[in-house]
N, C-alpha and C positions, 0 to 999 in steps of 0.2 A: 899309347894310342893318341891319335890326333883327330879331333872332331873336324869334319869337313863341312857338309851342308845338308839341307833337307829340301825335298820337293814332293809334290803330290803325284800319284799315279796319273798317267794320261798326259802329264805336262812334259815338255822337253827337258831332259836332264840338264842341269847346269854345266857350263864349260869345264868345271873342275872334275867331272866324272870322266874317267879314262874311256877312250873310244873302244878299247877292248871289251869293257863291261856292257856297253850299250845294247848289243844284240841280245844278250842273256837277259837283261833288264826288260827288254821288249817282249821276249818269250814268256817271262813270268807274268807280265801285265796282260798278255793275251789269254791267260787262264781266267780272266775276269775279276781278278783281285783288285781291291781298292784300298787305299790308305796313303801313307807317307813313306817315302824312302829317306834313309839317313846314310850319308857317306862318311865313312871314317877310314883312317889309315892305321895299319898295325904292321910294325916292322917294314915300313915303306911300301906295303901293298894295300890297295884299295879294297874295301869291303862296302857293299851297298846292302842295307838291311831294310826290308819292307815290314812295317809293323803288323801286317797280316800274316807273318810267320815265315818269310822266305829271306834268304841271303844269297848274294851274287858276289863271288870273290875271285881273285886271281891267286893261284897257288904259287909257291916258291919256284916251281918248274915252269910257270907261265900259263898253265891250263886254267881256263875259265870254268868255274863250277857254280851252278844254280841249284839250290837245294832248300827243302824246308828246314826250319831250325831244328837242331838235334836237342833232344831232352837230356 
């Protein structure tokens, strides 16, 4: 895993956040959640995790998934 960057909800995501993830990140933020996002890379794929309990990721097939953290 490679650590990327952090930013606050409501702020413009850094340039290192893939454009494919940005619409899903905006949808999660539209739920009124606040906190900080952390961008990491796992097996070459970006994962944005919101410390309020959500993740946005691109699957191996290229699908963008936004979901609450799994227990």
